C-alpha positions in Angstrom: 0.0 0.0 0.1 1.4 3.3 -1.1 0.9 6.3 1.2 1.4 10.0 0.5 2.7 11.9 3.8 2.3 15.7 3.7 4.1 16.8 6.9 6.6 19.6 7.4 8.4 18.4 10.7 11.5 16.6 9.3 12.1 14.6 12.5 8.6 13.3 12.7 8.4 12.7 9.0 11.6 10.8 8.8 10.6 8.6 11.8 7.2 8.0 10.4 8.5 7.0 6.9 10.8 4.5 8.4 8.3 3.0 10.9 5.6 2.7 8.3 8.0 1.1 5.6 8.8 -1.5 8.3 5.2 -2.2 8.6 4.9 -3.0 4.9 3.7 0.5 3.6 5.4 2.5 0.9 5.7 6.1 1.9 6.4 9.3 -0.2 7.1 12.3 1.9 6.5 16.0 1.0 6.9 18.9 3.1 4.7 21.6 1.4 1.1 21.9 0.7 1.6 23.0 -2.8 3.2 19.6 -3.7 0.3 17.5 -2.9 -1.5 18.3 -6.2 1.6 17.3 -8.3 2.3 14.1 -6.3 -1.2 12.9 -6.8 -1.0 13.6 -10.4 2.3 11.9 -10.9 1.6 8.7 -8.9 -1.2 6.6 -7.5 -1.7 6.5 -3.8 -4.0 4.4 -1.5 -4.2 7.1 1.2 -3.0 10.7 2.2 -1.7 11.5 5.6 -2.1 15.3 5.8 -0.8 17.8 8.4 -2.9 20.9 8.7 -0.1 23.3 9.4 1.7 23.0 6.1 3.8 25.8 4.6 2.9 27.0 1.1 -0.7 25.8 1.4 -2.3 24.7 4.6 -4.0 21.3 5.0 -7.6 22.6 4.9 -7.0 24.3 1.5 -5.5 21.0 0.3 -8.3 18.9 1.5 -10.9 21.5 0.1 -9.4 21.2 -3.4 -9.4 17.3 -3.2 -13.1 17.1 -2.4 -14.0 20.0 -4.8 -12.4 17.9 -7.7 -14.3 14.8 -6.5 -11.2 12.8 -5.5 -12.3 10.1 -3.1 -8.6 9.3 -1.8 -8.8 8.5 1.9 -7.5 11.3 4.0 -6.2 11.0 7.5 -5.5 14.2 9.3 -2.4 14.3 11.5 -2.1 17.5 13.4 -1.4 19.1 16.8 -4.6 21.1 16.6 -6.5 18.9 18.8 -9.7 20.9 19.5 -13.3 19.7 19.2 -14.1 22.4 16.7 -11.0 21.5 14.6 -11.9 17.9 14.5 -15.7 18.6 13.5 -14.7 21.2 11.0 -12.1 19.1 9.4 -14.4 15.9 9.2 -17.2 18.0 7.8 -14.8 19.4 5.2 -14.3 15.8 3.9 -11.5 14.3 6.0 -12.0 10.5 6.6 -10.3 10.5 9.9 -8.4 12.7 12.5 -5.5 11.8 14.7 -3.9 14.3 17.0 -0.1 14.6 17.9 1.3 12.9 19.8 0.0 9.5 18.7 0.8 5.9 18.8 2.1 4.2 15.6 0.0 1.2 16.1 -3.2 3.3 16.1 -2.1 5.3 13.0 -1.5 1.9 11.1 -4.9 0.6 12.3 -6.6 3.6 11.1 -4.9 3.7 7.7 -5.8 0.1 7.0 -9.4 0.8 8.0 -9.6 3.8 5.7 -8.2 1.8 2.8 -10.4 -1.1 3.3 -13.5 1.2 3.4 -12.4 2.9 0.3 -12.2 -0.4 -1.5 -15.5 -1.6 -0.1 -14.0 -4.3 2.0 -14.9 -4.7 5.8 -12.6 -7.7 6.4 -9.0 -6.8 7.3 -7.7 -9.2 4.6 -7.4 -8.9 0.8 -8.3 -11.9 -1.3 -8.2 -13.1 -4.9 -9.9 -16.6 -4.9 -7.7 -19.0 -2.7 -5.0 -16.3 -2.3 -5.3 -14.1 0.7 -3.1 -11.3 2.0 -3.2 -10.2 5.8 -1.6 -6.8 6.0 -1.4 -7.0 9.7 0.9 -10.0 9.7 2.1 -9.3 6.1 1.5 -12.9 5.4 0.2 -14.5 2.1 -1.8 -17.6 2.4 -2.7 -19.9 -0.5 -5.6 -22.3 0.4 -5.1 -21.6 4.0 -1.3 -22.4 4.0 1.5 -19.9 4.2 2.9 -19.1 0.9 6.7 -18.3 1.1 8.4 -16.3 -1.4 11.6 -14.3 -2.0 11.2 -10.6 -0.7 10.7 -8.9 -4.1 8.2 -11.6 -5.3 6.3 -11.3 -2.1 6.0 -7.6 -2.3 4.8 -7.7 -5.8 2.1 -10.3 -5.2 1.0 -8.5 -2.2 0.6 -5.4 -4.3 -1.3 -7.4 -6.9 -3.7 -9.0 -4.5 -4.5 -5.8 -2.8 -5.6 -4.4 -6.2 -7.2 -7.8 -7.2 -9.1 -7.2 -10.6 -7.4 -3.8 -11.0 -4.5 -3.4 -13.5 -1.2 -2.0 -12.2 1.2 -0.6 -14.7 4.9 -1.3 -14.8 5.4 2.2 -13.6 3.1 1.8 -10.6 4.9 -1.5 -9.7 8.5 0.0 -10.2 7.5 2.9 -7.8 6.0 0.7 -5.2 8.7 -1.9 -5.2 12.0 -0.2 -6.2 11.5 3.3 -4.8 14.7 3.1 -2.8 16.8 1.9 -5.8 18.3 3.7 -8.7 18.8 2.4 -12.4 16.0 -0.1 -12.2 14.4 -1.0 -15.5 10.9 -2.2 -16.3 12.6 -5.5 -17.2 12.9 -6.1 -13.4 9.1 -6.1 -13.0 8.9 -8.5 -16.0 11.3 -11.0 -14.5 9.4 -11.0 -11.2 6.1 -11.5 -13.0 7.6 -14.4 -15.0 8.8 -16.1 -11.8 5.4 -15.6 -10.0 3.5 -17.0 -12.9 5.5 -20.1 -12.6 4.9 -20.4 -8.9 1.1 -19.8 -9.3 0.6 -22.6 -11.9 -2.4 -24.5 -10.9 -2.9 -22.4 -7.8 -6.4 -21.0 -8.8 -5.1 -17.5 -9.5 -3.1 -16.1 -12.4 -1.4 -12.9 -13.4 -2.8 -11.4 -16.8 -1.3 -8.9 -18.8 -3.6 -6.2 -20.2 -1.9 -4.5 -23.1 -1.4 -0.8 -22.4 -2.7 -1.1 -18.8 -0.4 -3.4 -17.0 -0.7 -6.7 -14.9 -3.9 -7.8 -13.1 -4.3 -10.7 -10.7 -7.5 -12.8 -11.3 -9.1 -15.9 -10.1 -8.9 -18.7 -12.5 -12.4 -20.1 -13.6 -13.2 -23.5 -12.2 
């Protein structure tokens, strides 16, 4: 799951990026409200963590623009402005959740997962495609109720696909989500991983299909 973090406190942002990455999230950090629009235009995110006190353009303006444009991206407000009036106004403005600083990381992660599940119309804390299930809390893949053990990159790729089951992810999407910390990585890297996963998933009940011009999509095999 890819998160956009709009936070202007460097120490907090650095810690939060590292902590969320260790929990399986991919996090892009920006420190100016004017950068939110460009970031959302350039890449696809599953949720936005938004500080209200951003330089350049404050969080209220950013949130208003998102909702005025009809963007349904889940937005979690993370702010030190912890008054009842601020909470009510922000939620009425279109925020999906509100968490005051200081906060516990476990609560933030739980709230993020809940927002993303609701946005995808799923109430269960797990993502599934036929017999393949991904539990984001344990970061475990299960195939027919048995743990599916894969090399780290293949595991990460399959996790992304099952979380977007039935929805194509382009090579660019996958490159950004899987190789954001590396340089000189080419699309062939994704192709190799997909080739390996296709072999591993033979006769599994799910398959990775290529949609020309759109990307890769994970589908349940017909019985």
